[in-house]
MARGU-997517 format. One record per residue: residue number from 1; residue in three letters; chain; x, y, z of N, C-alpha, C, CB in turn. Coordinates in Angstrom, 2 decimals. Glycine has a CB too. Layout:
<sites>
NUM, ALA, A, X, Y, Z, X, Y, Z, X, Y, Z, X, Y, Z
...
</sites>
This chain:
<sites>
1, UNK, A, 2.61, 12.42, -16.52, 2.92, 11.08, -16.07, 2.64, 10.87, -14.58, 4.36, 10.78, -16.38
2, UNK, A, 2.90, 11.84, -13.70, 2.60, 11.62, -12.28, 1.12, 11.35, -12.03, 3.04, 12.82, -11.46
3, UNK, A, 0.25, 11.96, -12.82, -1.18, 11.73, -12.66, -1.53, 10.27, -12.96, -1.98, 12.67, -13.57
4, UNK, A, -0.93, 9.70, -13.98, -1.15, 8.30, -14.31, -0.65, 7.40, -13.18, -0.45, 7.93, -15.63
5, UNK, A, 0.50, 7.70, -12.64, 1.06, 6.90, -11.56, 0.17, 6.97, -10.32, 2.49, 7.37, -11.22
6, UNK, A, -0.41, 8.13, -10.06, -1.29, 8.27, -8.92, -2.53, 7.40, -9.10, -1.69, 9.73, -8.72
7, UNK, A, -3.11, 7.39, -10.30, -4.28, 6.55, -10.54, -3.92, 5.08, -10.49, -4.90, 6.89, -11.90
8, UNK, A, -2.77, 4.72, -10.97, -2.34, 3.32, -10.98, -2.20, 2.80, -9.56, -1.02, 3.17, -11.75
9, UNK, A, -1.70, 3.61, -8.67, -1.48, 3.21, -7.28, -2.64, 3.63, -6.38, -0.19, 3.79, -6.76
10, UNK, A, -3.78, 3.93, -6.97, -4.90, 4.47, -6.21, -5.36, 3.61, -5.07, -6.02, 4.70, -7.11
11, UNK, A, -5.63, 2.33, -5.32, -6.14, 1.46, -4.25, -5.08, 1.22, -3.19, -6.62, 0.13, -4.83
12, UNK, A, -3.83, 1.16, -3.59, -2.76, 0.98, -2.60, -2.68, 2.21, -1.70, -1.41, 0.73, -3.30
13, UNK, A, -2.81, 3.38, -2.30, -2.75, 4.62, -1.53, -3.95, 4.74, -0.61, -2.68, 5.82, -2.46
14, UNK, A, -5.12, 4.36, -1.10, -6.33, 4.41, -0.28, -6.20, 3.47, 0.91, -7.57, 4.05, -1.11
15, UNK, A, -5.71, 2.28, 0.69, -5.57, 1.33, 1.80, -4.54, 1.80, 2.82, -5.19, -0.06, 1.26
16, UNK, A, -3.47, 2.44, 2.36, -2.49, 3.00, 3.29, -3.12, 4.12, 4.10, -1.25, 3.52, 2.53
17, UNK, A, -3.90, 4.96, 3.45, -4.59, 6.03, 4.17, -5.56, 5.50, 5.21, -5.33, 6.92, 3.20
18, UNK, A, -6.27, 4.43, 4.87, -7.18, 3.82, 5.84, -6.43, 3.22, 7.02, -8.03, 2.74, 5.16
19, UNK, A, -5.27, 2.66, 6.76, -4.45, 2.12, 7.85, -4.00, 3.23, 8.79, -3.22, 1.37, 7.29
20, UNK, A, -3.59, 4.35, 8.21, -3.16, 5.47, 9.04, -4.33, 6.00, 9.86, -2.56, 6.60, 8.17
21, UNK, A, -5.49, 6.14, 9.23, -6.68, 6.64, 9.94, -7.06, 5.68, 11.07, -7.86, 6.81, 8.96
22, UNK, A, -7.02, 4.37, 10.80, -7.37, 3.39, 11.83, -6.36, 3.43, 12.97, -7.43, 1.99, 11.22
23, UNK, A, -5.09, 3.63, 12.65, -4.07, 3.72, 13.70, -4.30, 4.93, 14.59, -2.67, 3.80, 13.07
24, UNK, A, -4.69, 6.05, 14.00, -4.98, 7.26, 14.79, -6.18, 7.02, 15.70, -5.24, 8.47, 13.86
25, UNK, A, -7.22, 6.40, 15.15, -8.42, 6.11, 15.94, -8.08, 5.15, 17.08, -9.53, 5.53, 15.05
26, UNK, A, -7.30, 4.11, 16.79, -6.94, 3.14, 17.82, -6.12, 3.79, 18.93, -6.16, 1.97, 17.21
27, UNK, A, -5.16, 4.62, 18.54, -4.36, 5.31, 19.55, -5.22, 6.24, 20.39, -3.23, 6.11, 18.88
28, UNK, A, -6.12, 6.96, 19.76, -7.00, 7.87, 20.49, -7.88, 7.11, 21.46, -7.87, 8.68, 19.52
29, UNK, A, -8.44, 6.00, 21.00, -9.32, 5.20, 21.86, -8.58, 4.69, 23.10, -9.90, 4.02, 21.07
30, UNK, A, -7.42, 4.09, 22.89, -6.68, 3.55, 24.03, -6.14, 4.66, 24.93, -5.54, 2.68, 23.55
31, UNK, A, -5.79, 5.80, 24.34, -5.32, 6.91, 25.17, -6.44, 7.44, 26.06, -4.77, 8.03, 24.29
32, UNK, A, -7.61, 7.57, 25.49, -8.76, 8.03, 26.29, -9.17, 7.00, 27.34, -9.94, 8.36, 25.38
33, UNK, A, -8.91, 5.73, 27.07, -9.25, 4.67, 28.01, -8.20, 4.54, 29.13, -9.41, 3.34, 27.28
34, UNK, A, -7.12, 5.29, 29.03, -6.10, 5.28, 30.07, -4.92, 4.36, 29.81, -6.73, 4.89, 31.35
35, UNK, A, -4.75, 3.92, 28.58, -3.63, 3.04, 28.25, -2.91, 3.56, 27.01, -4.11, 1.57, 28.03
36, UNK, A, -2.24, 4.72, 27.12, -1.60, 5.31, 25.94, -0.46, 4.46, 25.37, -1.07, 6.68, 26.27
37, UNK, A, 0.27, 3.74, 26.22, 1.35, 2.90, 25.73, 0.79, 1.74, 24.89, 2.19, 2.35, 26.90
38, UNK, A, -0.26, 1.12, 25.37, -0.90, 0.04, 24.61, -1.44, 0.59, 23.29, -2.03, -0.62, 25.44
39, UNK, A, -2.01, 1.78, 23.33, -2.52, 2.40, 22.10, -1.41, 2.71, 21.11, -3.27, 3.68, 22.43
40, UNK, A, -0.27, 3.17, 21.63, 0.85, 3.49, 20.75, 1.41, 2.22, 20.12, 1.95, 4.22, 21.53
41, UNK, A, 1.50, 1.15, 20.88, 2.01, -0.10, 20.33, 1.05, -0.68, 19.29, 2.24, -1.13, 21.45
42, UNK, A, -0.23, -0.61, 19.58, -1.22, -1.11, 18.63, -1.22, -0.27, 17.36, -2.63, -1.11, 19.27
43, UNK, A, -1.12, 1.05, 17.50, -1.07, 1.94, 16.34, 0.19, 1.68, 15.52, -1.11, 3.42, 16.78
44, UNK, A, 1.31, 1.44, 16.18, 2.55, 1.13, 15.47, 2.42, -0.17, 14.69, 3.72, 1.03, 16.45
45, UNK, A, 1.79, -1.17, 15.30, 1.56, -2.44, 14.61, 0.69, -2.24, 13.37, 0.91, -3.45, 15.57
46, UNK, A, -0.34, -1.45, 13.49, -1.23, -1.17, 12.36, -0.47, -0.43, 11.26, -2.45, -0.35, 12.82
47, UNK, A, 0.34, 0.55, 11.63, 1.11, 1.31, 10.65, 2.12, 0.44, 9.93, 1.82, 2.48, 11.32
48, UNK, A, 2.79, -0.44, 10.67, 3.75, -1.33, 10.03, 3.06, -2.29, 9.06, 4.52, -2.13, 11.10
49, UNK, A, 1.93, -2.83, 9.45, 1.20, -3.73, 8.56, 0.70, -2.98, 7.32, 0.01, -4.37, 9.31
50, UNK, A, 0.21, -1.76, 7.51, -0.26, -0.97, 6.37, 0.87, -0.61, 5.43, -0.93, 0.30, 6.86
51, UNK, A, 2.02, -0.25, 5.97, 3.18, 0.07, 5.13, 3.69, -1.15, 4.38, 4.30, 0.64, 5.98
52, UNK, A, 3.69, -2.30, 5.05, 4.12, -3.53, 4.39, 3.17, -3.88, 3.26, 4.19, -4.69, 5.40
53, UNK, A, 1.87, -3.76, 3.48, 0.89, -4.06, 2.44, 1.01, -3.09, 1.27, -0.54, -4.02, 3.03
54, UNK, A, 1.23, -1.82, 1.56, 1.41, -0.81, 0.51, 2.62, -1.15, -0.37, 1.58, 0.60, 1.13
55, UNK, A, 3.73, -1.48, 0.29, 4.94, -1.83, -0.45, 4.73, -3.08, -1.30, 6.11, -2.04, 0.51
56, UNK, A, 4.02, -4.07, -0.75, 3.76, -5.30, -1.48, 2.88, -5.05, -2.70, 3.09, -6.33, -0.57
57, UNK, A, 1.87, -4.18, -2.55, 1.00, -3.87, -3.69, 1.76, -3.14, -4.79, -0.20, -3.02, -3.23
58, UNK, A, 2.64, -2.23, -4.41, 3.45, -1.53, -5.41, 4.40, -2.50, -6.11, 4.23, -0.39, -4.77
59, UNK, A, 4.98, -3.41, -5.36, 5.89, -4.40, -5.94, 5.13, -5.32, -6.90, 6.57, -5.22, -4.83
60, UNK, A, 3.91, -5.71, -6.54, 3.09, -6.54, -7.43, 2.79, -5.80, -8.73, 1.79, -6.94, -6.73
61, UNK, A, 2.54, -4.51, -8.64, 2.26, -3.71, -9.83, 3.48, -3.66, -10.75, 1.84, -2.29, -9.44
62, UNK, A, 4.65, -3.46, -10.18, 5.87, -3.39, -10.97, 6.15, -4.74, -11.64, 7.07, -2.98, -10.08
63, UNK, A, 5.95, -5.82, -10.92, 6.18, -7.15, -11.49, 5.19, -7.42, -12.62, 6.05, -8.23, -10.41
64, UNK, A, 3.92, -7.06, -12.42, 2.92, -7.26, -13.46, 3.26, -6.45, -14.71, 1.52, -6.87, -12.95
65, UNK, A, 3.73, -5.22, -14.53, 4.11, -4.40, -15.68, 5.30, -5.01, -16.42, 4.46, -2.97, -15.22
66, UNK, A, 6.25, -5.58, -15.68, 7.40, -6.18, -16.36, 6.97, -7.41, -17.16, 8.50, -6.57, -15.34
67, UNK, A, 6.05, -8.21, -16.62, 5.54, -9.36, -17.36, 4.79, -8.92, -18.61, 4.63, -10.21, -16.47
68, UNK, A, 4.01, -7.85, -18.49, 3.28, -7.34, -19.65, 4.25, -6.85, -20.72, 2.34, -6.20, -19.24
69, UNK, A, 5.31, -6.17, -20.32, 6.30, -5.68, -21.27, 7.01, -6.84, -21.97, 7.33, -4.78, -20.56
70, UNK, A, 7.32, -7.89, -21.21, 7.96, -9.07, -21.81, 7.02, -9.74, -22.82, 8.37, -10.08, -20.73
71, UNK, A, 5.75, -9.84, -22.47, 4.78, -10.48, -23.37, 4.60, -9.66, -24.64, 3.41, -10.65, -22.66
72, UNK, A, 4.55, -8.35, -24.52, 4.43, -7.49, -25.71, 5.66, -7.60, -26.59, 4.21, -6.03, -25.31
73, UNK, A, 6.83, -7.64, -25.97, 8.08, -7.78, -26.74, 8.10, -9.12, -27.47, 9.31, -7.65, -25.82
74, UNK, A, 7.65, -10.16, -26.81, 7.61, -11.48, -27.43, 6.62, -11.51, -28.60, 7.24, -12.56, -26.40
75, UNK, A, 5.47, -10.84, -28.44, 4.49, -10.78, -29.54, 5.05, -10.02, -30.72, 3.19, -10.12, -29.07
76, UNK, A, 5.73, -8.91, -30.46, 6.34, -8.14, -31.55, 7.40, -8.98, -32.26, 6.97, -6.82, -31.00
77, UNK, A, 8.17, -9.74, -31.49, 9.21, -10.58, -32.08, 8.59, -11.68, -32.94, 10.10, -11.20, -30.97
78, UNK, A, 7.49, -12.26, -32.51, 6.83, -13.32, -33.27, 6.17, -12.81, -34.53, 5.79, -14.00, -32.41
79, UNK, A, 5.73, -11.56, -34.53, 5.09, -10.98, -35.73, 6.09, -10.73, -36.84, 4.38, -9.68, -35.38
80, UNK, A, 7.32, -10.46, -36.48, 8.33, -10.11, -37.49, 8.93, -11.30, -38.14, 9.42, -9.30, -36.88
</sites>
């Protein structure tokens, strides 16, 4: 079952990973440019946005699954 869950959340996980990678690159760039505080704040903003988007995508998946389960239950009820 964990393998199925990993595939189901694949794009959400990939987008979170890209957000983390972009935050690291942004922090590195600003640190090398001489503004580590600005880089840290920008990286934090990117991480917060990526985490929020990840959570929203997972919540959308759960809601969609609940609607599908309700629709299947209603179809089974109508068949009987």
